[in-house]
Jmol script that loads the backbone (N, CA, C; Angstrom):
load data "model"
ATOM      1  N   MET A   1      10.681  14.887 -15.168  1.00  0.00           N
ATOM      2  CA  MET A   1      10.717  14.970 -13.622  1.00  0.00           C
ATOM      3  C   MET A   1      11.059  16.582 -13.079  1.00  0.00           C
ATOM      4  N   SER A   2      10.231  16.758 -12.429  1.00  0.00           N
ATOM      5  CA  SER A   2       9.977  18.376 -11.845  1.00  0.00           C
ATOM      6  C   SER A   2      11.970  18.400 -11.298  1.00  0.00           C
ATOM      7  N   ALA A   3      12.094  19.513 -10.796  1.00  0.00           N
ATOM      8  CA  ALA A   3      13.698  19.721 -10.130  1.00  0.00           C
ATOM      9  C   ALA A   3      13.878  19.381  -8.957  1.00  0.00           C
ATOM     10  N   TRP A   4      14.636  18.537  -8.370  1.00  0.00           N
ATOM     11  CA  TRP A   4      15.204  18.376  -6.874  1.00  0.00           C
ATOM     12  C   TRP A   4      15.819  19.509  -6.378  1.00  0.00           C
ATOM     13  N   PHE A   5      15.496  19.617  -4.820  1.00  0.00           N
ATOM     14  CA  PHE A   5      16.249  20.887  -4.373  1.00  0.00           C
ATOM     15  C   PHE A   5      17.472  20.641  -3.501  1.00  0.00           C
ATOM     16  N   TYR A   6      18.022  21.503  -3.327  1.00  0.00           N
ATOM     17  CA  TYR A   6      19.709  20.818  -2.602  1.00  0.00           C
ATOM     18  C   TYR A   6      19.743  22.706  -1.375  1.00  0.00           C
ATOM     19  N   LYS A   7      20.460  21.910  -0.396  1.00  0.00           N
ATOM     20  CA  LYS A   7      20.424  22.983   0.656  1.00  0.00           C
ATOM     21  C   LYS A   7      21.811  22.464   1.120  1.00  0.00           C
ATOM     22  N   HIS A   8      22.908  23.591   1.293  1.00  0.00           N
ATOM     23  CA  HIS A   8      24.186  23.130   1.721  1.00  0.00           C
ATOM     24  C   HIS A   8      23.934  23.779   3.234  1.00  0.00           C
ATOM     25  N   LEU A   9      24.179  22.575   4.305  1.00  0.00           N
ATOM     26  CA  LEU A   9      24.513  23.033   5.898  1.00  0.00           C
ATOM     27  C   LEU A   9      25.716  22.959   6.565  1.00  0.00           C
ATOM     28  N   GLY A  10      26.826  22.750   5.559  1.00  0.00           N
ATOM     29  CA  GLY A  10      28.088  22.761   6.214  1.00  0.00           C
ATOM     30  C   GLY A  10      28.200  21.928   7.022  1.00  0.00           C
ATOM     31  N   ASP A  11      28.992  22.198   7.850  1.00  0.00           N
ATOM     32  CA  ASP A  11      30.003  21.582   9.093  1.00  0.00           C
ATOM     33  C   ASP A  11      28.897  20.484   9.695  1.00  0.00           C
ATOM     34  N   ALA A  12      29.484  19.456   9.657  1.00  0.00           N
ATOM     35  CA  ALA A  12      28.346  18.253  10.048  1.00  0.00           C
ATOM     36  C   ALA A  12      28.275  18.491  11.411  1.00  0.00           C
ATOM     37  N   MET A  13      29.542  19.025  12.255  1.00  0.00           N
ATOM     38  CA  MET A  13      29.252  19.401  13.722  1.00  0.00           C
ATOM     39  C   MET A  13      28.240  20.717  14.008  1.00  0.00           C
ATOM     40  N   MET A  14      27.637  21.547  12.965  1.00  0.00           N
ATOM     41  CA  MET A  14      26.822  22.216  13.450  1.00  0.00           C
ATOM     42  C   MET A  14      25.754  22.276  12.550  1.00  0.00           C
ATOM     43  N   ALA A  15      25.565  20.989  11.729  1.00  0.00           N
ATOM     44  CA  ALA A  15      23.916  20.797  11.212  1.00  0.00           C
ATOM     45  C   ALA A  15      23.141  20.027  11.754  1.00  0.00           C
ATOM     46  N   PHE A  16      23.375  19.458  13.135  1.00  0.00           N
ATOM     47  CA  PHE A  16      22.253  18.902  13.733  1.00  0.00           C
ATOM     48  C   PHE A  16      20.948  19.766  14.397  1.00  0.00           C
ATOM     49  N   GLU A  17      20.957  21.151  14.517  1.00  0.00           N
ATOM     50  CA  GLU A  17      19.638  22.134  14.823  1.00  0.00           C
ATOM     51  C   GLU A  17      19.538  22.308  13.282  1.00  0.00           C
ATOM     52  N   PRO A  18      19.863  22.523  12.085  1.00  0.00           N
ATOM     53  CA  PRO A  18      19.312  22.722  10.843  1.00  0.00           C
ATOM     54  C   PRO A  18      18.470  20.818  10.478  1.00  0.00           C
ATOM     55  N   LEU A  19      19.422  20.222  10.475  1.00  0.00           N
ATOM     56  CA  LEU A  19      18.521  19.267  10.315  1.00  0.00           C
ATOM     57  C   LEU A  19      17.192  18.977  11.020  1.00  0.00           C
ATOM     58  N   GLY A  20      16.848  18.799  12.134  1.00  0.00           N
ATOM     59  CA  GLY A  20      16.360  18.461  12.993  1.00  0.00           C
ATOM     60  C   GLY A  20      14.862  19.523  12.718  1.00  0.00           C
ATOM     61  N   HIS A  21      15.937  20.638  12.381  1.00  0.00           N
ATOM     62  CA  HIS A  21      14.579  22.078  11.975  1.00  0.00           C
ATOM     63  C   HIS A  21      13.607  21.103  10.737  1.00  0.00           C
ATOM     64  N   ILE A  22      14.626  21.158   9.703  1.00  0.00           N
ATOM     65  CA  ILE A  22      14.028  20.305   8.728  1.00  0.00           C
ATOM     66  C   ILE A  22      13.021  18.793   9.153  1.00  0.00           C
ATOM     67  N   GLU A  23      13.415  17.911   9.890  1.00  0.00           N
ATOM     68  CA  GLU A  23      12.436  16.904  10.187  1.00  0.00           C
ATOM     69  C   GLU A  23      11.531  17.676  10.683  1.00  0.00           C
ATOM     70  N   ALA A  24      11.251  18.522  11.750  1.00  0.00           N
ATOM     71  CA  ALA A  24      10.253  18.677  12.127  1.00  0.00           C
ATOM     72  C   ALA A  24       9.358  19.738  11.294  1.00  0.00           C
ATOM     73  N   LEU A  25      10.026  20.188  10.405  1.00  0.00           N
ATOM     74  CA  LEU A  25       8.836  20.681   9.142  1.00  0.00           C
ATOM     75  C   LEU A  25       8.182  19.385   8.594  1.00  0.00           C
ATOM     76  N   PHE A  26       8.800  18.398   8.216  1.00  0.00           N
ATOM     77  CA  PHE A  26       8.589  17.723   7.692  1.00  0.00           C
ATOM     78  C   PHE A  26       7.378  16.985   8.257  1.00  0.00           C
ATOM     79  N   GLU A  27       7.527  16.400   9.688  1.00  0.00           N
ATOM     80  CA  GLU A  27       6.693  16.164  10.444  1.00  0.00           C
ATOM     81  C   GLU A  27       5.383  16.996  10.620  1.00  0.00           C
ATOM     82  N   SER A  28       5.318  18.103  10.626  1.00  0.00           N
ATOM     83  CA  SER A  28       4.287  19.303  11.090  1.00  0.00           C
ATOM     84  C   SER A  28       3.529  19.116   9.059  1.00  0.00           C
ATOM     85  N   ALA A  29       4.302  18.807   8.564  1.00  0.00           N
ATOM     86  CA  ALA A  29       3.334  18.836   7.191  1.00  0.00           C
ATOM     87  C   ALA A  29       2.679  17.498   6.753  1.00  0.00           C
ATOM     88  N   TYR A  30       3.317  16.734   7.568  1.00  0.00           N
ATOM     89  CA  TYR A  30       2.482  15.269   7.540  1.00  0.00           C
ATOM     90  C   TYR A  30       1.840  14.399   8.555  1.00  0.00           C
ATOM     91  N   ARG A  31       1.457  15.441   9.354  1.00  0.00           N
ATOM     92  CA  ARG A  31       1.386  14.810  10.703  1.00  0.00           C
ATOM     93  C   ARG A  31      -0.297  14.473  10.532  1.00  0.00           C
ATOM     94  N   GLY A  32      -0.301  13.014  10.801  1.00  0.00           N
ATOM     95  CA  GLY A  32      -1.871  12.253  10.831  1.00  0.00           C
ATOM     96  C   GLY A  32      -2.388  12.101   9.423  1.00  0.00           C
ATOM     97  N   ALA A  33      -1.282  12.334   8.312  1.00  0.00           N
ATOM     98  CA  ALA A  33      -1.610  12.212   6.857  1.00  0.00           C
ATOM     99  C   ALA A  33      -0.718  10.712   6.348  1.00  0.00           C
ATOM    100  N   ALA A  34      -0.930  10.320   5.420  1.00  0.00           N
ATOM    101  CA  ALA A  34      -0.331   9.266   4.822  1.00  0.00           C
ATOM    102  C   ALA A  34       0.719  10.050   4.116  1.00  0.00           C
ATOM    103  N   ARG A  35       1.814   9.417   4.140  1.00  0.00           N
ATOM    104  CA  ARG A  35       2.880  10.204   3.481  1.00  0.00           C
ATOM    105  C   ARG A  35       3.278   9.522   2.071  1.00  0.00           C
ATOM    106  N   PRO A  36       2.893  10.442   0.878  1.00  0.00           N
ATOM    107  CA  PRO A  36       3.233   9.868  -0.073  1.00  0.00           C
ATOM    108  C   PRO A  36       4.923   9.099  -0.560  1.00  0.00           C
ATOM    109  N   LYS A  37       4.960   8.285  -0.694  1.00  0.00           N
ATOM    110  CA  LYS A  37       6.476   7.677  -1.218  1.00  0.00           C
ATOM    111  C   LYS A  37       7.089   8.416  -1.996  1.00  0.00           C
ATOM    112  N   ASP A  38       6.992   9.799  -2.655  1.00  0.00           N
ATOM    113  CA  ASP A  38       7.636  10.431  -3.701  1.00  0.00           C
ATOM    114  C   ASP A  38       8.143  11.724  -2.615  1.00  0.00           C
ATOM    115  N   VAL A  39       7.250  11.567  -1.421  1.00  0.00           N
ATOM    116  CA  VAL A  39       8.376  12.896  -0.459  1.00  0.00           C
ATOM    117  C   VAL A  39       8.931  12.591   0.381  1.00  0.00           C
ATOM    118  N   ALA A  40      10.405  12.725  -0.385  1.00  0.00           N
ATOM    119  CA  ALA A  40      11.053  12.260   1.001  1.00  0.00           C
ATOM    120  C   ALA A  40      12.748  13.033   1.021  1.00  0.00           C
ATOM    121  N   VAL A  41      13.200  13.433   2.141  1.00  0.00           N
ATOM    122  CA  VAL A  41      14.660  14.299   1.990  1.00  0.00           C
ATOM    123  C   VAL A  41      15.558  12.920   2.560  1.00  0.00           C
ATOM    124  N   PHE A  42      16.817  13.504   1.768  1.00  0.00           N
ATOM    125  CA  PHE A  42      17.978  13.009   1.746  1.00  0.00           C
ATOM    126  C   PHE A  42      19.364  13.871   2.204  1.00  0.00           C
ATOM    127  N   VAL A  43      20.076  13.159   2.798  1.00  0.00           N
ATOM    128  CA  VAL A  43      21.204  13.726   3.193  1.00  0.00           C
ATOM    129  C   VAL A  43      22.627  12.673   2.839  1.00  0.00           C
ATOM    130  N   ARG A  44      23.467  13.710   2.726  1.00  0.00           N
ATOM    131  CA  ARG A  44      25.014  13.128   2.486  1.00  0.00           C
ATOM    132  C   ARG A  44      26.166  13.870   3.192  1.00  0.00           C
ATOM    133  N   HIS A  45      26.928  13.169   3.742  1.00  0.00           N
ATOM    134  CA  HIS A  45      27.816  13.621   4.699  1.00  0.00           C
ATOM    135  C   HIS A  45      29.125  13.708   3.046  1.00  0.00           C
ATOM    136  N   ASP A  46      29.796  14.576   2.934  1.00  0.00           N
ATOM    137  CA  ASP A  46      30.866  14.704   2.291  1.00  0.00           C
ATOM    138  C   ASP A  46      31.838  15.720   3.029  1.00  0.00           C
ATOM    139  N   SER A  47      33.346  14.601   2.982  1.00  0.00           N
ATOM    140  CA  SER A  47      34.310  15.126   3.545  1.00  0.00           C
ATOM    141  C   SER A  47      35.265  15.332   1.935  1.00  0.00           C
ATOM    142  N   GLU A  48      35.321  14.991   0.995  1.00  0.00           N
ATOM    143  CA  GLU A  48      35.996  15.071  -0.299  1.00  0.00           C
ATOM    144  C   GLU A  48      36.563  16.613  -0.310  1.00  0.00           C
ATOM    145  N   GLY A  49      37.493  17.152  -0.068  1.00  0.00           N
ATOM    146  CA  GLY A  49      38.318  18.341  -0.508  1.00  0.00           C
ATOM    147  C   GLY A  49      38.029  19.334   0.689  1.00  0.00           C
ATOM    148  N   HIS A  50      37.307  18.836   1.932  1.00  0.00           N
ATOM    149  CA  HIS A  50      36.978  19.709   2.905  1.00  0.00           C
ATOM    150  C   HIS A  50      37.805  18.962   4.081  1.00  0.00           C
ATOM    151  N   LEU A  51      38.266  19.769   5.174  1.00  0.00           N
ATOM    152  CA  LEU A  51      39.111  19.479   6.508  1.00  0.00           C
ATOM    153  C   LEU A  51      38.060  18.839   7.162  1.00  0.00           C
ATOM    154  N   HIS A  52      36.571  19.522   7.306  1.00  0.00           N
ATOM    155  CA  HIS A  52      35.821  18.545   7.899  1.00  0.00           C
ATOM    156  C   HIS A  52      34.817  18.219   7.113  1.00  0.00           C
ATOM    157  N   CYS A  53      33.974  17.192   7.768  1.00  0.00           N
ATOM    158  CA  CYS A  53      32.677  16.599   6.777  1.00  0.00           C
ATOM    159  C   CYS A  53      31.554  17.762   6.524  1.00  0.00           C
ATOM    160  N   GLN A  54      31.090  18.010   5.433  1.00  0.00           N
ATOM    161  CA  GLN A  54      30.033  18.657   5.051  1.00  0.00           C
ATOM    162  C   GLN A  54      28.715  18.194   4.798  1.00  0.00           C
ATOM    163  N   VAL A  55      27.670  18.516   4.978  1.00  0.00           N
ATOM    164  CA  VAL A  55      26.260  18.158   5.239  1.00  0.00           C
ATOM    165  C   VAL A  55      25.370  18.618   4.270  1.00  0.00           C
ATOM    166  N   GLU A  56      24.995  17.964   3.110  1.00  0.00           N
ATOM    167  CA  GLU A  56      24.168  18.481   2.156  1.00  0.00           C
ATOM    168  C   GLU A  56      22.370  17.622   2.240  1.00  0.00           C
ATOM    169  N   VAL A  57      22.029  18.253   1.773  1.00  0.00           N
ATOM    170  CA  VAL A  57      20.360  17.606   2.187  1.00  0.00           C
ATOM    171  C   VAL A  57      19.722  17.841   0.898  1.00  0.00           C
ATOM    172  N   TYR A  58      18.481  16.653   0.533  1.00  0.00           N
ATOM    173  CA  TYR A  58      17.989  16.678  -1.178  1.00  0.00           C
ATOM    174  C   TYR A  58      16.901  16.370  -0.622  1.00  0.00           C
ATOM    175  N   PHE A  59      16.055  17.802  -1.712  1.00  0.00           N
ATOM    176  CA  PHE A  59      14.384  17.183  -1.298  1.00  0.00           C
ATOM    177  C   PHE A  59      14.210  16.999  -2.941  1.00  0.00           C
ATOM    178  N   SER A  60      13.084  15.751  -2.504  1.00  0.00           N
ATOM    179  CA  SER A  60      12.727  15.556  -3.709  1.00  0.00           C
ATOM    180  C   SER A  60      11.774  16.405  -4.699  1.00  0.00           C
ATOM    181  N   PRO A  61      11.495  15.999  -5.682  1.00  0.00           N
ATOM    182  CA  PRO A  61      10.298  17.104  -6.410  1.00  0.00           C
ATOM    183  C   PRO A  61       9.244  17.311  -5.656  1.00  0.00           C
ATOM    184  N   ALA A  62       8.689  16.600  -5.061  1.00  0.00           N
ATOM    185  CA  ALA A  62       7.339  16.331  -4.326  1.00  0.00           C
ATOM    186  C   ALA A  62       7.051  17.155  -2.957  1.00  0.00           C
ATOM    187  N   SER A  63       8.615  17.100  -2.621  1.00  0.00           N
ATOM    188  CA  SER A  63       9.032  17.772  -1.059  1.00  0.00           C
ATOM    189  C   SER A  63       8.901  19.451  -1.447  1.00  0.00           C
ATOM    190  N   ALA A  64       8.859  20.137  -2.557  1.00  0.00           N
ATOM    191  CA  ALA A  64       9.386  21.522  -3.031  1.00  0.00           C
ATOM    192  C   ALA A  64       8.911  22.281  -2.042  1.00  0.00           C
ATOM    193  N   LEU A  65       7.403  22.314  -1.501  1.00  0.00           N
ATOM    194  CA  LEU A  65       6.690  23.427  -0.613  1.00  0.00           C
ATOM    195  C   LEU A  65       8.100  23.421   0.801  1.00  0.00           C
ATOM    196  N   LEU A  66       8.255  22.133   1.449  1.00  0.00           N
ATOM    197  CA  LEU A  66       9.376  21.999   2.336  1.00  0.00           C
ATOM    198  C   LEU A  66      10.522  22.731   1.857  1.00  0.00           C
ATOM    199  N   ALA A  67      10.894  22.746   0.843  1.00  0.00           N
ATOM    200  CA  ALA A  67      12.633  22.931   0.366  1.00  0.00           C
ATOM    201  C   ALA A  67      12.691  24.359   0.667  1.00  0.00           C
ATOM    202  N   LYS A  68      11.716  25.131  -0.233  1.00  0.00           N
ATOM    203  CA  LYS A  68      11.176  26.232  -0.672  1.00  0.00           C
ATOM    204  C   LYS A  68      11.267  27.047   1.075  1.00  0.00           C
ATOM    205  N   GLU A  69      10.749  26.457   2.139  1.00  0.00           N
ATOM    206  CA  GLU A  69      10.712  26.664   3.412  1.00  0.00           C
ATOM    207  C   GLU A  69      12.081  27.075   3.932  1.00  0.00           C
ATOM    208  N   VAL A  70      12.981  26.518   3.388  1.00  0.00           N
ATOM    209  CA  VAL A  70      14.120  26.302   3.892  1.00  0.00           C
ATOM    210  C   VAL A  70      15.175  27.190   3.142  1.00  0.00           C
ATOM    211  N   ASP A  71      14.477  27.904   2.134  1.00  0.00           N
ATOM    212  CA  ASP A  71      15.585  28.342   1.271  1.00  0.00           C
ATOM    213  C   ASP A  71      16.209  27.250   0.301  1.00  0.00           C
ATOM    214  N   ALA A  72      15.706  26.302   0.156  1.00  0.00           N
ATOM    215  CA  ALA A  72      16.830  25.096  -0.759  1.00  0.00           C
ATOM    216  C   ALA A  72      16.668  25.654  -2.694  1.00  0.00           C
ATOM    217  N   ALA A  73      17.799  25.316  -2.879  1.00  0.00           N
ATOM    218  CA  ALA A  73      17.764  25.647  -4.322  1.00  0.00           C
ATOM    219  C   ALA A  73      17.858  24.409  -5.666  1.00  0.00           C
ATOM    220  N   PRO A  74      16.862  24.816  -6.234  1.00  0.00           N
ATOM    221  CA  PRO A  74      16.689  23.372  -7.469  1.00  0.00           C
ATOM    222  C   PRO A  74      17.967  23.177  -7.771  1.00  0.00           C
ATOM    223  N   CYS A  75      18.231  21.745  -8.095  1.00  0.00           N
ATOM    224  CA  CYS A  75      19.359  21.219  -8.720  1.00  0.00           C
ATOM    225  C   CYS A  75      18.934  20.134  -9.346  1.00  0.00           C
ATOM    226  N   GLU A  76      19.749  19.499 -10.052  1.00  0.00           N
ATOM    227  CA  GLU A  76      19.824  18.172 -10.591  1.00  0.00           C
ATOM    228  C   GLU A  76      19.788  16.740  -9.617  1.00  0.00           C
ATOM    229  N   LYS A  77      18.872  16.097 -10.230  1.00  0.00           N
ATOM    230  CA  LYS A  77      18.687  14.516  -9.440  1.00  0.00           C
ATOM    231  C   LYS A  77      20.072  14.104  -8.716  1.00  0.00           C
ATOM    232  N   PRO A  78      20.043  14.169  -7.368  1.00  0.00           N
ATOM    233  CA  PRO A  78      20.941  13.487  -6.825  1.00  0.00           C
ATOM    234  C   PRO A  78      21.864  11.976  -7.410  1.00  0.00           C
ATOM    235  N   SER A  79      23.138  11.815  -7.172  1.00  0.00           N
ATOM    236  CA  SER A  79      23.636  10.356  -7.368  1.00  0.00           C
ATOM    237  C   SER A  79      22.995   9.741  -5.593  1.00  0.00           C
ATOM    238  N   ILE A  80      22.197   8.297  -5.998  1.00  0.00           N
ATOM    239  CA  ILE A  80      22.228   7.684  -4.705  1.00  0.00           C
ATOM    240  C   ILE A  80      24.010   7.335  -4.124  1.00  0.00           C
ATOM    241  N   ASN A  81      24.833   7.458  -4.763  1.00  0.00           N
ATOM    242  CA  ASN A  81      25.880   7.378  -4.015  1.00  0.00           C
ATOM    243  C   ASN A  81      26.072   8.082  -3.031  1.00  0.00           C
ATOM    244  N   GLY A  82      26.414   7.395  -1.417  1.00  0.00           N
ATOM    245  CA  GLY A  82      26.737   8.344  -0.150  1.00  0.00           C
ATOM    246  C   GLY A  82      25.448   8.556   0.506  1.00  0.00           C
ATOM    247  N   LEU A  83      24.229   8.486  -0.395  1.00  0.00           N
ATOM    248  CA  LEU A  83      23.198   9.056   0.315  1.00  0.00           C
ATOM    249  C   LEU A  83      22.269   8.061   1.304  1.00  0.00           C
ATOM    250  N   GLY A  84      21.934   8.941   2.046  1.00  0.00           N
ATOM    251  CA  GLY A  84      20.943   8.524   3.079  1.00  0.00           C
ATOM    252  C   GLY A  84      19.498   8.921   3.177  1.00  0.00           C
ATOM    253  N   LEU A  85      18.439   8.216   3.789  1.00  0.00           N
ATOM    254  CA  LEU A  85      17.152   8.867   3.938  1.00  0.00           C
ATOM    255  C   LEU A  85      17.218   9.646   5.082  1.00  0.00           C
ATOM    256  N   LEU A  86      16.941  11.013   5.174  1.00  0.00           N
ATOM    257  CA  LEU A  86      16.928  12.001   6.548  1.00  0.00           C
ATOM    258  C   LEU A  86      15.513  11.607   6.731  1.00  0.00           C
ATOM    259  N   ILE A  87      14.099  11.400   6.076  1.00  0.00           N
ATOM    260  CA  ILE A  87      13.202  11.879   6.458  1.00  0.00           C
ATOM    261  C   ILE A  87      12.272  11.113   5.155  1.00  0.00           C
ATOM    262  N   GLY A  88      11.054  10.330   5.494  1.00  0.00           N
ATOM    263  CA  GLY A  88       9.960  10.237   4.345  1.00  0.00           C
ATOM    264  C   GLY A  88      10.046   8.489   4.478  1.00  0.00           C
ATOM    265  N   SER A  89       9.311   7.877   3.308  1.00  0.00           N
ATOM    266  CA  SER A  89       9.131   6.256   3.234  1.00  0.00           C
ATOM    267  C   SER A  89      10.151   5.652   2.939  1.00  0.00           C
ATOM    268  N   GLN A  90      10.448   4.612   3.419  1.00  0.00           N
ATOM    269  CA  GLN A  90      11.537   3.900   2.987  1.00  0.00           C
ATOM    270  C   GLN A  90      11.341   3.372   1.590  1.00  0.00           C
ATOM    271  N   ASP A  91      10.203   3.547   1.180  1.00  0.00           N
ATOM    272  CA  ASP A  91       9.336   3.115  -0.552  1.00  0.00           C
ATOM    273  C   ASP A  91      10.090   3.999  -1.480  1.00  0.00           C
ATOM    274  N   SER A  92      10.578   5.268  -0.739  1.00  0.00           N
ATOM    275  CA  SER A  92      10.263   6.404  -1.694  1.00  0.00           C
ATOM    276  C   SER A  92      12.193   5.919  -2.397  1.00  0.00           C
ATOM    277  N   TRP A  93      12.730   5.106  -1.770  1.00  0.00           N
ATOM    278  CA  TRP A  93      13.784   4.794  -2.544  1.00  0.00           C
ATOM    279  C   TRP A  93      13.900   4.091  -3.696  1.00  0.00           C
ATOM    280  N   SER A  94      12.619   3.140  -4.140  1.00  0.00           N
ATOM    281  CA  SER A  94      12.553   2.458  -5.546  1.00  0.00           C
ATOM    282  C   SER A  94      11.509   3.524  -6.222  1.00  0.00           C
ATOM    283  N   VAL A  95      10.644   4.280  -5.577  1.00  0.00           N
ATOM    284  CA  VAL A  95      10.174   5.489  -6.324  1.00  0.00           C
ATOM    285  C   VAL A  95      10.775   6.507  -6.948  1.00  0.00           C
ATOM    286  N   LEU A  96      11.471   7.141  -5.830  1.00  0.00           N
ATOM    287  CA  LEU A  96      12.746   8.243  -6.808  1.00  0.00           C
ATOM    288  C   LEU A  96      14.006   7.606  -7.051  1.00  0.00           C
ATOM    289  N   PHE A  97      14.302   6.737  -7.022  1.00  0.00           N
ATOM    290  CA  PHE A  97      15.744   6.047  -7.963  1.00  0.00           C
ATOM    291  C   PHE A  97      15.302   4.692  -8.449  1.00  0.00           C
ATOM    292  N   PRO A  98      14.402   4.870  -9.362  1.00  0.00           N
ATOM    293  CA  PRO A  98      13.797   3.085  -9.969  1.00  0.00           C
ATOM    294  C   PRO A  98      15.440   2.468 -11.023  1.00  0.00           C
ATOM    295  N   GLU A  99      16.280   3.499 -11.303  1.00  0.00           N
ATOM    296  CA  GLU A  99      17.387   2.580 -11.978  1.00  0.00           C
ATOM    297  C   GLU A  99      18.190   1.945 -11.223  1.00  0.00           C
ATOM    298  N   ASP A 100      18.425   2.600  -9.854  1.00  0.00           N
ATOM    299  CA  ASP A 100      19.537   1.905  -8.962  1.00  0.00           C
ATOM    300  C   ASP A 100      18.499   0.684  -8.967  1.00  0.00           C
ATOM    301  N   ASP A 101      17.698   0.029  -8.553  1.00  0.00           N
ATOM    302  CA  ASP A 101      17.151  -0.870  -8.042  1.00  0.00           C
ATOM    303  C   ASP A 101      17.635  -2.395  -8.408  1.00  0.00           C
ATOM    304  N   ALA A 102      17.761  -2.836  -7.791  1.00  0.00           N
ATOM    305  CA  ALA A 102      18.560  -4.426  -8.165  1.00  0.00           C
ATOM    306  C   ALA A 102      17.782  -5.382  -8.459  1.00  0.00           C
TER     307      ALA A 102
END
end "model"
wireframe off; spacefill off
backbone 0.3
color backbone group
């Protein structure tokens, strides 16, 4: 499978605007179109080792064009632990993380 993409947004208190921008870009790219199940953006709030919660955003491989618009870097597939769906189909969980289906 192709690379995932990662963008560190920093402190959660400051991440609302960048998260909104990512959602708007996604909505614009898929306005009026059926959203493929493998196109999704995930978010993780991480407080480990930091004074404040840090926000990390992960773009599925099929979201590569969107990831490049926000200068996200290639990365390994993220762990599903602590991950939340920011935008995309709920079906993306089973498509992108089939090994984690119960």
